[in-house]
N, C-alpha and C positions, 0 to 999 in steps of 0.2 A: 504494500500500500504506500502510495506517495503522498506526502503532506503538501497540499497546494495552498495552504493559508499564507497570506501575505502579512508581513509585519510592517505597519505604517509607523514611521518615525514621528517624534514630536515636532520636528521641523516640517514634515509634510502635513501634519495636522494643523499646524499654525498657518501655513500657506493656504491650505484648503479652507480654513475658517475665514481668512481675510478675503479670499476669492469669492466665497459664498455671499459675502456682504455686498459685493459690487457686480457680480455676474452670476446668472443662474444657468443651470443646465450642465455644468461640468460634472463628469462622473469620476469617482475615485477608482483606481486600479482597473481601468478598462483594458481588456485584452484585445489587442489589435489583431484581427484575424489573418491578415496576409503575412505578418512577420512573427506573430506569436508573442511579441513583447507585451509586457504589462506597462501601461502608461500611468504615471502617478495621478494625473488629472487630465481628462480629455473631454472635448466637446465634439463628439463624433459627427454631428450634422455639419459642422464647419471644418472638420479635420484639423482642429487645433489641439496640440498636446503641450502640457506644461510638465516639465520634468524638474523635480525638486532635487537638486544635486548637493548631497552632503559631502563631507571630506573625502570619502572613499571614491568619489568620481573624479578626483583631481590628482595630478602629480604633486610632489613636494614643490614649494615655491622655488623659483630660480633665483639667481643672484640679485635680481631687481625686485624680488618679492612677488612676482607674477605666478599665479597658479593656472596651469593649463589642464584641460580635460584629459583623462587617460584614454588609452586605446579602446576599451570596451564601451566607454561613454560616447566616444566619437563614432564608433561603428553603429551603435544604436541610433544616434541622431541621423547618420547618413541613410541607414535602411528605412527609418521612418519617413524621412524626406523623400526618398525614392518611391515610397508607397503613397505619397501625396499628402503627407502631414506637414503642417507648420509647427516646428518644434521650438518651444520657448524654454530656455533654461533659467532656473532660479537658483543661483549658486548660494550656498550657505553663508559665505563671507559677505555677500551683498545684503541678504535677508537679515543677518545678525546686526548689520549697521543701521537698520530701520527700527526706531524705538517705539513709535506710536502706531495705533491701529490705522489712523488716517494716512500716515506715511506708507505703511504696507499696502493699503488699498490703492493709493495713488500709484505706487510702484507697479502693482499688477495691472492696473488700468493702462498705464503707459506701455507695459510689455505686450499686452494683448493688442492694443491699438496700433503699435508700431510694426507689427509683423505683417 
């Protein structure tokens, strides 16, 4: 028997709650049928995916302090884009810099609108 339960992080719960306050219809842990990937938050009707990227999605910071996505994260983004999805990344280090609910909601609105 294979355990298919998904563990949702506190970071993802925080992003999901802020998103629910400004946009309706996003589904949590939506399984994309063409790729088999589980999307953190998805609006299937518009093919918008929001990936909440915690520390394990990034390489260690380089000498300038820049954190780049790791190989599996880049592959997932490329495959989802090839399947017609607009992928929005919410990196933990950006989210953690937003301190109020209004800042977080405005951030998500900008991210969804700019894609």
